[in-house]
N, C-alpha and C positions, 0 to 999 in steps of 0.2 A: 821855613821860617824853623830853628831848630824852637823847641819847646821842652823847656826843664822844671820840673817838677817841686813847688819849695812848700815847707811848713814854716811858719812864724807864730808865734803867741805873743800878745798885745797886753800886757795886763797891766791893769789901771787899781786903787788904793790908794785910800785918802787924797785926794786929788794928785798922785804922783803916777807917772808911767816908770814900770823897770824895763831898762835895757842894759846893754851890755856893750863895753868898749874892743871892738879889735884889738887884737893884739899880734896882727902879719897881712901878711900882702900888701899890695898900692892900696889899699884903704885902712892900714895899720893908723890906730888913733881914734877912726871916727866910730859913733854912736850907732845903734843896727839895735833892731826887736830881737830876741834869742831866737835862732830855729836853722833851717840849712834846706839842701837839697835832699826829696824825699828820692829813695834808691828805688829801681823799677821793678814794681809788682808791690810794693807797700802801700798802708793807707796812711794817711793824715795822721789818724790818732794812734796809729801804730808805733810811727816814727819820732814823734815831737820828745817824749819822754826819755829817748836816747839824745837826742840834737838839744833838749835841753839841760842834760847834763852834761855833753861834752863842751856846751857852750859857755855853760855859767858855774862849772863846778860842783853844781846842787843836784839833786835826784829830784825828778818831779813824778807827782803822783794826779794822773788825769783822769777822772769819772764822770 
């Protein structure tokens, strides 16, 4: 079985979840939590700021 490591953020505030809408591929128009595939050798916490920025167009600060 092929294993693909991914990272995602579930952000909940004031009774609502933050999601993004896909703008490409066969899942275009569907909703998802921001995130993506992890490149080989990287740790999740190192990759989320990059994935968060490319998924949402905003810069993330993880602490």
